[in-house]
PDB file of the backbone (N, CA, C, O) and the ligand in Angstrom, with CONECT records:
HET     ZN  A 101       1
ATOM      1  N   MET A   1       0.995  -1.192   0.106  1.00  0.00           N
ATOM      2  CA  MET A   1      -0.037  -0.064  -0.113  1.00  0.00           C
ATOM      3  C   MET A   1       0.883   1.269  -0.103  1.00  0.00           C
ATOM      4  O   MET A   1       1.823   1.356   0.687  1.00  0.00           O
ATOM      5  N   SER A   2       0.612   2.158  -0.888  1.00  0.00           N
ATOM      6  CA  SER A   2       1.575   3.279  -0.913  1.00  0.00           C
ATOM      7  C   SER A   2       1.070   4.336  -0.217  1.00  0.00           C
ATOM      8  O   SER A   2      -0.029   4.766  -0.566  1.00  0.00           O
ATOM      9  N   GLU A   3       1.755   4.943   0.870  1.00  0.00           N
ATOM     10  CA  GLU A   3       1.355   6.099   1.724  1.00  0.00           C
ATOM     11  C   GLU A   3       1.160   7.370   0.968  1.00  0.00           C
ATOM     12  O   GLU A   3       2.006   7.786   0.177  1.00  0.00           O
ATOM     13  N   MET A   4       0.146   7.922   1.195  1.00  0.00           N
ATOM     14  CA  MET A   4      -0.225   9.255   0.433  1.00  0.00           C
ATOM     15  C   MET A   4       0.831  10.235   1.167  1.00  0.00           C
ATOM     16  O   MET A   4       1.207  10.139   2.335  1.00  0.00           O
ATOM     17  N   LYS A   5       1.171  11.073   0.337  1.00  0.00           N
ATOM     18  CA  LYS A   5       2.269  12.210   1.008  1.00  0.00           C
ATOM     19  C   LYS A   5       1.402  13.456   1.161  1.00  0.00           C
ATOM     20  O   LYS A   5       1.003  14.158   0.232  1.00  0.00           O
ATOM     21  N   VAL A   6       1.138  13.652   2.609  1.00  0.00           N
ATOM     22  CA  VAL A   6       0.407  14.830   3.005  1.00  0.00           C
ATOM     23  C   VAL A   6       1.116  15.717   4.080  1.00  0.00           C
ATOM     24  O   VAL A   6       1.916  15.226   4.877  1.00  0.00           O
ATOM     25  N   PHE A   7       0.833  16.873   4.070  1.00  0.00           N
ATOM     26  CA  PHE A   7       1.503  17.625   4.794  1.00  0.00           C
ATOM     27  C   PHE A   7       0.615  18.989   5.583  1.00  0.00           C
ATOM     28  O   PHE A   7      -0.496  19.218   5.105  1.00  0.00           O
ATOM     29  N   LEU A   8       0.959  19.645   6.454  1.00  0.00           N
ATOM     30  CA  LEU A   8       0.163  20.645   6.931  1.00  0.00           C
ATOM     31  C   LEU A   8       0.606  22.038   6.365  1.00  0.00           C
ATOM     32  O   LEU A   8       1.785  22.318   6.144  1.00  0.00           O
ATOM     33  N   LYS A   9      -0.339  22.796   6.173  1.00  0.00           N
ATOM     34  CA  LYS A   9      -0.092  24.117   5.761  1.00  0.00           C
ATOM     35  C   LYS A   9      -0.888  25.167   6.439  1.00  0.00           C
ATOM     36  O   LYS A   9      -2.104  25.033   6.584  1.00  0.00           O
ATOM     37  N   ASN A  10      -0.277  26.150   6.835  1.00  0.00           N
ATOM     38  CA  ASN A  10      -1.092  27.257   7.389  1.00  0.00           C
ATOM     39  C   ASN A  10      -1.685  28.178   6.021  1.00  0.00           C
ATOM     40  O   ASN A  10      -1.007  28.942   5.334  1.00  0.00           O
ATOM     41  N   TYR A  11      -2.866  27.922   5.887  1.00  0.00           N
ATOM     42  CA  TYR A  11      -3.716  28.534   4.559  1.00  0.00           C
ATOM     43  C   TYR A  11      -3.328  30.073   4.588  1.00  0.00           C
ATOM     44  O   TYR A  11      -2.891  30.645   3.589  1.00  0.00           O
ATOM     45  N   MET A  12      -3.549  30.785   5.978  1.00  0.00           N
ATOM     46  CA  MET A  12      -3.169  31.898   6.043  1.00  0.00           C
ATOM     47  C   MET A  12      -1.772  32.659   5.490  1.00  0.00           C
ATOM     48  O   MET A  12      -1.661  33.834   5.138  1.00  0.00           O
ATOM     49  N   GLU A  13      -0.940  31.809   5.520  1.00  0.00           N
ATOM     50  CA  GLU A  13       0.419  32.226   4.911  1.00  0.00           C
ATOM     51  C   GLU A  13       0.431  32.435   3.426  1.00  0.00           C
ATOM     52  O   GLU A  13       0.996  33.400   2.910  1.00  0.00           O
ATOM     53  N   ASP A  14      -0.250  31.444   2.704  1.00  0.00           N
ATOM     54  CA  ASP A  14      -0.567  31.738   1.360  1.00  0.00           C
ATOM     55  C   ASP A  14      -1.395  32.976   1.036  1.00  0.00           C
ATOM     56  O   ASP A  14      -1.167  33.691   0.060  1.00  0.00           O
ATOM     57  N   MET A  15      -2.520  33.213   2.056  1.00  0.00           N
ATOM     58  CA  MET A  15      -3.364  34.588   1.681  1.00  0.00           C
ATOM     59  C   MET A  15      -2.505  35.711   1.962  1.00  0.00           C
ATOM     60  O   MET A  15      -2.510  36.716   1.251  1.00  0.00           O
ATOM     61  N   VAL A  16      -1.853  35.591   2.858  1.00  0.00           N
ATOM     62  CA  VAL A  16      -0.964  36.914   3.284  1.00  0.00           C
ATOM     63  C   VAL A  16      -0.067  37.269   2.030  1.00  0.00           C
ATOM     64  O   VAL A  16      -0.030  38.427   1.614  1.00  0.00           O
ATOM     65  N   TRP A  17       0.708  36.173   1.393  1.00  0.00           N
ATOM     66  CA  TRP A  17       1.661  36.469   0.343  1.00  0.00           C
ATOM     67  C   TRP A  17       0.742  36.952  -0.833  1.00  0.00           C
ATOM     68  O   TRP A  17       0.982  37.960  -1.499  1.00  0.00           O
ATOM     69  N   LEU A  18      -0.452  36.035  -1.037  1.00  0.00           N
ATOM     70  CA  LEU A  18      -1.152  36.523  -2.165  1.00  0.00           C
ATOM     71  C   LEU A  18      -1.568  38.053  -2.179  1.00  0.00           C
ATOM     72  O   LEU A  18      -1.530  38.771  -3.178  1.00  0.00           O
ATOM     73  N   LEU A  19      -1.976  38.442  -0.894  1.00  0.00           N
ATOM     74  CA  LEU A  19      -2.720  39.880  -0.865  1.00  0.00           C
ATOM     75  C   LEU A  19      -1.606  40.917  -0.535  1.00  0.00           C
ATOM     76  O   LEU A  19      -1.783  42.127  -0.673  1.00  0.00           O
ATOM     77  N   LEU A  20      -0.532  40.403  -0.123  1.00  0.00           N
ATOM     78  CA  LEU A  20       0.465  41.663   0.255  1.00  0.00           C
ATOM     79  C   LEU A  20       0.765  42.675  -0.876  1.00  0.00           C
ATOM     80  O   LEU A  20       0.847  43.881  -0.646  1.00  0.00           O
ATOM     81  N   ASP A  21       0.926  42.135  -2.118  1.00  0.00           N
ATOM     82  CA  ASP A  21       1.091  43.120  -3.272  1.00  0.00           C
ATOM     83  C   ASP A  21      -0.094  44.146  -3.499  1.00  0.00           C
ATOM     84  O   ASP A  21       0.002  45.363  -3.656  1.00  0.00           O
ATOM     85  N   ASP A  22      -1.135  43.432  -3.481  1.00  0.00           N
ATOM     86  CA  ASP A  22      -2.458  44.367  -3.379  1.00  0.00           C
ATOM     87  C   ASP A  22      -2.408  45.487  -2.590  1.00  0.00           C
ATOM     88  O   ASP A  22      -2.454  46.648  -2.996  1.00  0.00           O
ATOM     89  N   VAL A  23      -2.300  45.069  -1.304  1.00  0.00           N
ATOM     90  CA  VAL A  23      -2.346  46.121  -0.302  1.00  0.00           C
ATOM     91  C   VAL A  23      -1.028  47.071  -0.380  1.00  0.00           C
ATOM     92  O   VAL A  23      -1.370  48.233  -0.162  1.00  0.00           O
ATOM     93  N   LEU A  24       0.068  46.979  -0.569  1.00  0.00           N
ATOM     94  CA  LEU A  24       1.097  47.438  -0.818  1.00  0.00           C
ATOM     95  C   LEU A  24       0.933  48.479  -1.840  1.00  0.00           C
ATOM     96  O   LEU A  24       1.450  49.582  -1.659  1.00  0.00           O
ATOM     97  N   GLN A  25       0.238  48.213  -2.930  1.00  0.00           N
ATOM     98  CA  GLN A  25      -0.038  48.961  -4.063  1.00  0.00           C
ATOM     99  C   GLN A  25      -0.890  50.183  -3.599  1.00  0.00           C
ATOM    100  O   GLN A  25      -0.963  51.176  -4.323  1.00  0.00           O
ATOM    101  N   LYS A  26      -1.535  50.120  -2.401  1.00  0.00           N
ATOM    102  CA  LYS A  26      -2.316  51.223  -1.921  1.00  0.00           C
ATOM    103  C   LYS A  26      -1.568  52.242  -1.073  1.00  0.00           C
ATOM    104  O   LYS A  26      -2.123  53.265  -0.672  1.00  0.00           O
ATOM    105  N   TRP A  27      -0.209  51.927  -0.787  1.00  0.00           N
ATOM    106  CA  TRP A  27       0.561  52.531  -0.102  1.00  0.00           C
ATOM    107  C   TRP A  27       1.990  52.696  -0.551  1.00  0.00           C
ATOM    108  O   TRP A  27       2.964  52.238   0.046  1.00  0.00           O
ATOM    109  N   PRO A  28       2.017  53.463  -1.766  1.00  0.00           N
ATOM    110  CA  PRO A  28       3.334  53.568  -2.740  1.00  0.00           C
ATOM    111  C   PRO A  28       4.274  54.280  -1.867  1.00  0.00           C
ATOM    112  O   PRO A  28       5.444  54.188  -2.238  1.00  0.00           O
ATOM    113  N   GLU A  29       4.090  54.891  -0.920  1.00  0.00           N
ATOM    114  CA  GLU A  29       5.098  55.513  -0.206  1.00  0.00           C
ATOM    115  C   GLU A  29       5.976  54.560   1.049  1.00  0.00           C
ATOM    116  O   GLU A  29       6.877  54.870   1.828  1.00  0.00           O
ATOM    117  N   VAL A  30       5.303  53.415   0.830  1.00  0.00           N
ATOM    118  CA  VAL A  30       6.037  52.311   1.878  1.00  0.00           C
ATOM    119  C   VAL A  30       6.789  51.497   1.365  1.00  0.00           C
ATOM    120  O   VAL A  30       6.265  50.810   0.488  1.00  0.00           O
ATOM    121  N   CYS A  31       8.159  51.253   1.650  1.00  0.00           N
ATOM    122  CA  CYS A  31       9.127  50.462   1.380  1.00  0.00           C
ATOM    123  C   CYS A  31       8.641  49.042   0.854  1.00  0.00           C
ATOM    124  O   CYS A  31       8.066  48.348   1.694  1.00  0.00           O
ATOM    125  N   GLY A  32       8.768  48.606  -0.206  1.00  0.00           N
ATOM    126  CA  GLY A  32       8.568  47.188  -0.656  1.00  0.00           C
ATOM    127  C   GLY A  32       9.530  46.023  -0.973  1.00  0.00           C
ATOM    128  O   GLY A  32       9.377  45.015  -1.663  1.00  0.00           O
ATOM    129  N   CYS A  33      10.704  46.544  -0.154  1.00  0.00           N
ATOM    130  CA  CYS A  33      11.849  45.522  -0.487  1.00  0.00           C
ATOM    131  C   CYS A  33      11.698  44.303   0.446  1.00  0.00           C
ATOM    132  O   CYS A  33      10.936  44.216   1.408  1.00  0.00           O
ATOM    133  N   THR A  34      12.506  43.438   0.017  1.00  0.00           N
ATOM    134  CA  THR A  34      12.344  41.995   0.651  1.00  0.00           C
ATOM    135  C   THR A  34      12.269  41.840   2.011  1.00  0.00           C
ATOM    136  O   THR A  34      11.428  41.108   2.533  1.00  0.00           O
ATOM    137  N   VAL A  35      13.231  42.588   2.741  1.00  0.00           N
ATOM    138  CA  VAL A  35      13.084  42.891   4.337  1.00  0.00           C
ATOM    139  C   VAL A  35      11.728  43.154   4.697  1.00  0.00           C
ATOM    140  O   VAL A  35      11.045  42.433   5.424  1.00  0.00           O
ATOM    141  N   CYS A  36      11.316  44.380   4.072  1.00  0.00           N
ATOM    142  CA  CYS A  36      10.254  44.827   4.776  1.00  0.00           C
ATOM    143  C   CYS A  36       9.014  44.228   4.486  1.00  0.00           C
ATOM    144  O   CYS A  36       8.031  44.439   5.197  1.00  0.00           O
ATOM    145  N   ARG A  37       8.978  43.355   3.304  1.00  0.00           N
ATOM    146  CA  ARG A  37       7.912  42.586   2.896  1.00  0.00           C
ATOM    147  C   ARG A  37       7.828  41.283   3.836  1.00  0.00           C
ATOM    148  O   ARG A  37       6.759  40.735   4.104  1.00  0.00           O
ATOM    149  N   HIS A  38       8.775  40.958   4.189  1.00  0.00           N
ATOM    150  CA  HIS A  38       9.003  39.806   5.140  1.00  0.00           C
ATOM    151  C   HIS A  38       8.428  40.128   6.364  1.00  0.00           C
ATOM    152  O   HIS A  38       7.570  39.395   6.857  1.00  0.00           O
ATOM    153  N   ASP A  39       8.891  41.372   7.028  1.00  0.00           N
ATOM    154  CA  ASP A  39       8.568  41.987   8.242  1.00  0.00           C
ATOM    155  C   ASP A  39       7.000  42.172   8.260  1.00  0.00           C
ATOM    156  O   ASP A  39       6.360  41.920   9.281  1.00  0.00           O
ATOM    157  N   ILE A  40       6.450  42.581   7.200  1.00  0.00           N
ATOM    158  CA  ILE A  40       5.062  42.840   7.148  1.00  0.00           C
ATOM    159  C   ILE A  40       4.204  41.701   7.093  1.00  0.00           C
ATOM    160  O   ILE A  40       3.077  41.749   7.586  1.00  0.00           O
ATOM    161  N   ALA A  41       4.682  40.607   6.491  1.00  0.00           N
ATOM    162  CA  ALA A  41       4.024  39.479   6.551  1.00  0.00           C
ATOM    163  C   ALA A  41       4.129  38.631   7.741  1.00  0.00           C
ATOM    164  O   ALA A  41       3.249  37.829   8.055  1.00  0.00           O
ATOM    165  N   ALA A  42       5.390  38.845   8.513  1.00  0.00           N
ATOM    166  CA  ALA A  42       5.394  38.030   9.613  1.00  0.00           C
ATOM    167  C   ALA A  42       4.353  38.779  10.691  1.00  0.00           C
ATOM    168  O   ALA A  42       3.572  38.070  11.325  1.00  0.00           O
ATOM    169  N   ILE A  43       4.361  40.061  10.860  1.00  0.00           N
ATOM    170  CA  ILE A  43       3.489  40.634  11.800  1.00  0.00           C
ATOM    171  C   ILE A  43       1.978  40.376  11.495  1.00  0.00           C
ATOM    172  O   ILE A  43       1.208  39.970  12.366  1.00  0.00           O
ATOM    173  N   ALA A  44       1.618  40.620  10.279  1.00  0.00           N
ATOM    174  CA  ALA A  44       0.218  40.159   9.910  1.00  0.00           C
ATOM    175  C   ALA A  44      -0.145  38.686  10.277  1.00  0.00           C
ATOM    176  O   ALA A  44      -1.259  38.403  10.716  1.00  0.00           O
ATOM    177  N   LEU A  45       0.924  37.678  10.063  1.00  0.00           N
ATOM    178  CA  LEU A  45       0.359  36.342  10.262  1.00  0.00           C
ATOM    179  C   LEU A  45       0.448  36.054  12.050  1.00  0.00           C
ATOM    180  O   LEU A  45      -0.114  35.124  12.629  1.00  0.00           O
ATOM    181  N   ASN A  46       1.179  36.959  12.599  1.00  0.00           N
ATOM    182  CA  ASN A  46       1.302  36.835  14.072  1.00  0.00           C
ATOM    183  C   ASN A  46      -0.132  37.212  14.607  1.00  0.00           C
ATOM    184  O   ASN A  46      -0.620  36.665  15.596  1.00  0.00           O
ATOM    185  N   SER A  47      -0.742  38.153  13.905  1.00  0.00           N
ATOM    186  CA  SER A  47      -1.929  38.670  14.321  1.00  0.00           C
ATOM    187  C   SER A  47      -3.137  37.835  13.896  1.00  0.00           C
ATOM    188  O   SER A  47      -4.182  37.923  14.540  1.00  0.00           O
ATOM    189  N   LEU A  48      -3.039  37.073  12.894  1.00  0.00           N
ATOM    190  CA  LEU A  48      -4.078  36.176  12.255  1.00  0.00           C
ATOM    191  C   LEU A  48      -4.170  35.009  12.971  1.00  0.00           C
ATOM    192  O   LEU A  48      -3.161  34.441  13.391  1.00  0.00           O
ATOM    193  N   GLN A  49      -5.504  34.516  13.187  1.00  0.00           N
ATOM    194  CA  GLN A  49      -5.571  32.939  13.636  1.00  0.00           C
ATOM    195  C   GLN A  49      -5.080  32.332  12.473  1.00  0.00           C
ATOM    196  O   GLN A  49      -5.307  32.667  11.310  1.00  0.00           O
ATOM    197  N   PRO A  50      -4.224  31.194  12.985  1.00  0.00           N
ATOM    198  CA  PRO A  50      -3.764  30.291  11.945  1.00  0.00           C
ATOM    199  C   PRO A  50      -4.877  29.509  11.336  1.00  0.00           C
ATOM    200  O   PRO A  50      -5.884  29.336  12.023  1.00  0.00           O
ATOM    201  N   ARG A  51      -4.818  28.986  10.062  1.00  0.00           N
ATOM    202  CA  ARG A  51      -5.885  27.976   9.554  1.00  0.00           C
ATOM    203  C   ARG A  51      -4.983  26.969   9.001  1.00  0.00           C
ATOM    204  O   ARG A  51      -4.380  27.156   7.945  1.00  0.00           O
ATOM    205  N   TYR A  52      -4.884  25.928   9.683  1.00  0.00           N
ATOM    206  CA  TYR A  52      -4.162  25.005   9.052  1.00  0.00           C
ATOM    207  C   TYR A  52      -4.990  23.862   8.297  1.00  0.00           C
ATOM    208  O   TYR A  52      -5.985  23.350   8.810  1.00  0.00           O
ATOM    209  N   VAL A  53      -4.545  23.537   7.157  1.00  0.00           N
ATOM    210  CA  VAL A  53      -5.241  22.606   6.298  1.00  0.00           C
ATOM    211  C   VAL A  53      -4.298  21.504   5.949  1.00  0.00           C
ATOM    212  O   VAL A  53      -3.082  21.685   5.882  1.00  0.00           O
ATOM    213  N   VAL A  54      -4.865  20.389   5.732  1.00  0.00           N
ATOM    214  CA  VAL A  54      -4.157  19.129   5.176  1.00  0.00           C
ATOM    215  C   VAL A  54      -4.222  19.126   3.560  1.00  0.00           C
ATOM    216  O   VAL A  54      -5.259  19.100   2.897  1.00  0.00           O
ATOM    217  N   ARG A  55      -2.756  19.162   3.011  1.00  0.00           N
ATOM    218  CA  ARG A  55      -2.723  19.097   1.645  1.00  0.00           C
ATOM    219  C   ARG A  55      -1.903  17.853   1.191  1.00  0.00           C
ATOM    220  O   ARG A  55      -1.036  17.319   1.883  1.00  0.00           O
ATOM    221  N   GLU A  56      -2.270  17.468  -0.019  1.00  0.00           N
ATOM    222  CA  GLU A  56      -1.700  16.122  -0.598  1.00  0.00           C
ATOM    223  C   GLU A  56      -0.595  16.927  -1.528  1.00  0.00           C
ATOM    224  O   GLU A  56      -0.754  18.019  -2.075  1.00  0.00           O
ATOM    225  N   GLN A  57       0.673  16.000  -1.550  1.00  0.00           N
ATOM    226  CA  GLN A  57       1.769  16.514  -2.646  1.00  0.00           C
ATOM    227  C   GLN A  57       1.072  16.579  -4.015  1.00  0.00           C
ATOM    228  O   GLN A  57       0.268  15.707  -4.346  1.00  0.00           O
ATOM    229  N   GLY A  58       1.380  17.596  -4.793  1.00  0.00           N
ATOM    230  CA  GLY A  58       0.734  17.743  -6.074  1.00  0.00           C
ATOM    231  C   GLY A  58      -0.616  17.965  -6.265  1.00  0.00           C
ATOM    232  O   GLY A  58      -1.136  18.028  -7.379  1.00  0.00           O
ATOM    233  N   GLU A  59      -1.318  18.110  -5.004  1.00  0.00           N
ATOM    234  CA  GLU A  59      -2.728  18.463  -5.186  1.00  0.00           C
ATOM    235  C   GLU A  59      -3.015  19.775  -5.661  1.00  0.00           C
ATOM    236  O   GLU A  59      -2.328  20.734  -5.310  1.00  0.00           O
ATOM    237  N   VAL A  60      -4.002  19.884  -6.452  1.00  0.00           N
ATOM    238  CA  VAL A  60      -4.308  21.213  -7.010  1.00  0.00           C
ATOM    239  C   VAL A  60      -5.387  21.802  -6.094  1.00  0.00           C
ATOM    240  O   VAL A  60      -6.535  21.363  -6.155  1.00  0.00           O
ATOM    241  N   TYR A  61      -5.067  22.736  -5.291  1.00  0.00           N
ATOM    242  CA  TYR A  61      -5.789  23.204  -4.052  1.00  0.00           C
ATOM    243  C   TYR A  61      -7.128  23.787  -4.380  1.00  0.00           C
ATOM    244  O   TYR A  61      -7.134  24.972  -4.714  1.00  0.00           O
ATOM    245  N   SER A  62      -8.178  23.187  -4.340  1.00  0.00           N
ATOM    246  CA  SER A  62      -9.465  23.967  -4.985  1.00  0.00           C
ATOM    247  C   SER A  62     -10.114  24.829  -3.999  1.00  0.00           C
ATOM    248  O   SER A  62     -10.777  25.805  -4.350  1.00  0.00           O
ATOM    249  N   LYS A  63      -9.932  24.475  -2.690  1.00  0.00           N
ATOM    250  CA  LYS A  63     -10.631  25.273  -1.392  1.00  0.00           C
ATOM    251  C   LYS A  63     -10.185  26.649  -1.489  1.00  0.00           C
ATOM    252  O   LYS A  63     -10.786  27.468  -0.796  1.00  0.00           O
ATOM    253  N   VAL A  64      -9.184  27.067  -2.268  1.00  0.00           N
ATOM    254  CA  VAL A  64      -8.695  28.305  -1.983  1.00  0.00           C
ATOM    255  C   VAL A  64      -9.637  29.389  -2.203  1.00  0.00           C
ATOM    256  O   VAL A  64      -9.668  30.293  -1.367  1.00  0.00           O
ATOM    257  N   SER A  65     -10.477  29.431  -3.297  1.00  0.00           N
ATOM    258  CA  SER A  65     -11.280  30.579  -3.491  1.00  0.00           C
ATOM    259  C   SER A  65     -12.489  30.910  -2.297  1.00  0.00           C
ATOM    260  O   SER A  65     -12.737  32.024  -1.835  1.00  0.00           O
ATOM    261  N   VAL A  66     -13.165  29.605  -1.938  1.00  0.00           N
ATOM    262  CA  VAL A  66     -13.911  29.546  -0.965  1.00  0.00           C
ATOM    263  C   VAL A  66     -13.317  30.315   0.479  1.00  0.00           C
ATOM    264  O   VAL A  66     -13.929  31.228   1.032  1.00  0.00           O
ATOM    265  N   LEU A  67     -12.111  29.802   0.925  1.00  0.00           N
ATOM    266  CA  LEU A  67     -11.441  30.210   1.843  1.00  0.00           C
ATOM    267  C   LEU A  67     -11.107  31.762   1.729  1.00  0.00           C
ATOM    268  O   LEU A  67     -11.385  32.571   2.614  1.00  0.00           O
ATOM    269  N   GLU A  68     -10.536  32.046   0.645  1.00  0.00           N
ATOM    270  CA  GLU A  68     -10.307  33.390   0.261  1.00  0.00           C
ATOM    271  C   GLU A  68     -11.345  34.356   0.676  1.00  0.00           C
ATOM    272  O   GLU A  68     -11.079  35.357   1.342  1.00  0.00           O
ATOM    273  N   ALA A  69     -12.470  34.060   0.295  1.00  0.00           N
ATOM    274  CA  ALA A  69     -13.814  34.969   0.268  1.00  0.00           C
ATOM    275  C   ALA A  69     -13.957  35.171   1.764  1.00  0.00           C
ATOM    276  O   ALA A  69     -14.151  36.303   2.206  1.00  0.00           O
ATOM    277  N   GLN A  70     -13.859  34.030   2.621  1.00  0.00           N
ATOM    278  CA  GLN A  70     -13.986  34.102   3.838  1.00  0.00           C
ATOM    279  C   GLN A  70     -13.154  34.929   4.601  1.00  0.00           C
ATOM    280  O   GLN A  70     -13.616  35.655   5.480  1.00  0.00           O
ATOM    281  N   TYR A  71     -11.992  34.876   4.340  1.00  0.00           N
ATOM    282  CA  TYR A  71     -10.742  35.491   5.541  1.00  0.00           C
ATOM    283  C   TYR A  71     -10.355  36.584   4.715  1.00  0.00           C
ATOM    284  O   TYR A  71      -9.591  37.363   5.284  1.00  0.00           O
ATOM    285  N   ARG A  72     -10.700  36.921   3.358  1.00  0.00           N
ATOM    286  CA  ARG A  72     -10.001  38.066   2.655  1.00  0.00           C
ATOM    287  C   ARG A  72     -10.035  39.511   3.553  1.00  0.00           C
ATOM    288  O   ARG A  72      -9.031  40.206   3.707  1.00  0.00           O
ATOM    289  N   ALA A  73     -11.251  39.808   4.067  1.00  0.00           N
ATOM    290  CA  ALA A  73     -11.080  41.079   4.784  1.00  0.00           C
ATOM    291  C   ALA A  73     -10.433  41.036   6.085  1.00  0.00           C
ATOM    292  O   ALA A  73     -10.125  42.106   6.610  1.00  0.00           O
ATOM    293  N   ASP A  74     -10.156  39.798   6.749  1.00  0.00           N
ATOM    294  CA  ASP A  74      -9.276  39.777   7.929  1.00  0.00           C
ATOM    295  C   ASP A  74      -7.937  39.870   7.473  1.00  0.00           C
ATOM    296  O   ASP A  74      -7.115  40.509   8.130  1.00  0.00           O
ATOM    297  N   VAL A  75      -7.632  39.299   6.419  1.00  0.00           N
ATOM    298  CA  VAL A  75      -6.112  39.401   5.749  1.00  0.00           C
ATOM    299  C   VAL A  75      -5.815  40.869   5.486  1.00  0.00           C
ATOM    300  O   VAL A  75      -4.761  41.385   5.857  1.00  0.00           O
ATOM    301  N   TYR A  76      -6.640  41.441   4.925  1.00  0.00           N
ATOM    302  CA  TYR A  76      -6.501  42.826   4.422  1.00  0.00           C
ATOM    303  C   TYR A  76      -6.403  43.840   5.453  1.00  0.00           C
ATOM    304  O   TYR A  76      -5.868  44.939   5.306  1.00  0.00           O
ATOM    305  N   ALA A  77      -7.032  43.342   6.651  1.00  0.00           N
ATOM    306  CA  ALA A  77      -7.093  44.402   7.914  1.00  0.00           C
ATOM    307  C   ALA A  77      -5.730  44.061   8.506  1.00  0.00           C
ATOM    308  O   ALA A  77      -4.968  44.991   8.773  1.00  0.00           O
ATOM    309  N   ALA A  78      -5.390  42.888   8.717  1.00  0.00           N
ATOM    310  CA  ALA A  78      -3.802  42.723   9.162  1.00  0.00           C
ATOM    311  C   ALA A  78      -2.853  42.972   8.421  1.00  0.00           C
ATOM    312  O   ALA A  78      -1.876  43.423   9.019  1.00  0.00           O
ATOM    313  N   LEU A  79      -2.736  42.840   7.190  1.00  0.00           N
ATOM    314  CA  LEU A  79      -1.740  43.565   6.345  1.00  0.00           C
ATOM    315  C   LEU A  79      -1.626  45.004   6.305  1.00  0.00           C
ATOM    316  O   LEU A  79      -0.512  45.472   6.068  1.00  0.00           O
ATOM    317  N   THR A  80      -2.844  45.969   6.547  1.00  0.00           N
ATOM    318  CA  THR A  80      -2.834  47.269   6.560  1.00  0.00           C
ATOM    319  C   THR A  80      -2.279  47.622   7.947  1.00  0.00           C
ATOM    320  O   THR A  80      -1.405  48.488   7.978  1.00  0.00           O
ATOM    321  N   LYS A  81      -2.666  47.074   9.070  1.00  0.00           N
ATOM    322  CA  LYS A  81      -1.981  47.344  10.237  1.00  0.00           C
ATOM    323  C   LYS A  81      -0.419  47.229  10.177  1.00  0.00           C
ATOM    324  O   LYS A  81       0.354  48.120  10.531  1.00  0.00           O
ATOM    325  N   ALA A  82      -0.010  45.812   9.599  1.00  0.00           N
ATOM    326  CA  ALA A  82       1.329  45.397   9.662  1.00  0.00           C
ATOM    327  C   ALA A  82       2.353  46.566   8.845  1.00  0.00           C
ATOM    328  O   ALA A  82       3.451  46.986   9.211  1.00  0.00           O
ATOM    329  N   ILE A  83       1.559  46.915   7.606  1.00  0.00           N
ATOM    330  CA  ILE A  83       2.213  48.113   6.940  1.00  0.00           C
ATOM    331  C   ILE A  83       2.482  49.228   7.637  1.00  0.00           C
ATOM    332  O   ILE A  83       3.588  49.766   7.595  1.00  0.00           O
ATOM    333  N   LEU A  84       1.635  49.606   8.235  1.00  0.00           N
ATOM    334  CA  LEU A  84       1.673  51.014   8.991  1.00  0.00           C
ATOM    335  C   LEU A  84       2.751  50.843   9.957  1.00  0.00           C
ATOM    336  O   LEU A  84       3.536  51.770  10.150  1.00  0.00           O
ATOM    337  N   LEU A  85       2.858  49.709  10.595  1.00  0.00           N
ATOM    338  CA  LEU A  85       3.856  49.617  11.713  1.00  0.00           C
ATOM    339  C   LEU A  85       5.132  49.386  10.985  1.00  0.00           C
ATOM    340  O   LEU A  85       6.111  49.833  11.581  1.00  0.00           O
ATOM    341  N   VAL A  86       5.315  48.942  10.119  1.00  0.00           N
ATOM    342  CA  VAL A  86       6.616  48.826   9.516  1.00  0.00           C
ATOM    343  C   VAL A  86       7.244  49.862   8.834  1.00  0.00           C
ATOM    344  O   VAL A  86       8.460  49.941   8.657  1.00  0.00           O
ATOM    345  N   GLN A  87       6.269  50.787   8.390  1.00  0.00           N
ATOM    346  CA  GLN A  87       6.398  52.048   7.897  1.00  0.00           C
ATOM    347  C   GLN A  87       7.077  52.972   8.978  1.00  0.00           C
ATOM    348  O   GLN A  87       8.073  53.673   8.801  1.00  0.00           O
ATOM    349  N   ARG A  88       6.315  52.830  10.171  1.00  0.00           N
ATOM    350  CA  ARG A  88       6.782  53.733  11.087  1.00  0.00           C
ATOM    351  C   ARG A  88       8.093  53.430  11.682  1.00  0.00           C
ATOM    352  O   ARG A  88       8.674  54.299  12.333  1.00  0.00           O
ATOM    353  N   LYS A  89       8.660  52.126  11.485  1.00  0.00           N
ATOM    354  CA  LYS A  89       9.759  51.741  12.160  1.00  0.00           C
ATOM    355  C   LYS A  89      10.463  50.535  11.282  1.00  0.00           C
ATOM    356  O   LYS A  89      10.505  49.357  11.636  1.00  0.00           O
ATOM    357  N   PRO A  90      11.060  51.133   9.942  1.00  0.00           N
ATOM    358  CA  PRO A  90      11.624  50.211   9.274  1.00  0.00           C
ATOM    359  C   PRO A  90      12.853  49.723   9.691  1.00  0.00           C
ATOM    360  O   PRO A  90      13.498  50.386  10.504  1.00  0.00           O
ATOM    361  N   ARG A  91      13.376  48.441   9.175  1.00  0.00           N
ATOM    362  CA  ARG A  91      14.430  47.720   9.974  1.00  0.00           C
ATOM    363  C   ARG A  91      15.749  48.245   9.450  1.00  0.00           C
ATOM    364  O   ARG A  91      16.829  47.967   9.973  1.00  0.00           O
ATOM    365  N   HIS A  92      15.588  49.104   8.275  1.00  0.00           N
ATOM    366  CA  HIS A  92      16.911  49.786   7.655  1.00  0.00           C
ATOM    367  C   HIS A  92      16.702  51.321   7.613  1.00  0.00           C
ATOM    368  O   HIS A  92      17.589  52.054   7.174  1.00  0.00           O
TER     369      HIS A  92
HETATM  370 ZN    ZN A 101      12.497  48.069   2.990  1.00  0.00          ZN2+
END
């Protein structure tokens, strides 16, 4: 019997990276370098409830759009707060 290759994934992590550029576009004065982007993503993810899902290797993930609609507003709000924090105190 071949074992299915499954792994855990925090779905919110995908959402944060997916929406980060969208939100950053609304704040053209905010630095969008790699360091600041990671700082913003980390702050946003720490303020969001993690949503773990079980994924199979190679699976095309079809629940994304459903979950996206459900959590989009939360992720947008968390990203906006994170952007303002990083803008106030950039690491560089
Ligand atoms: Zn920067």
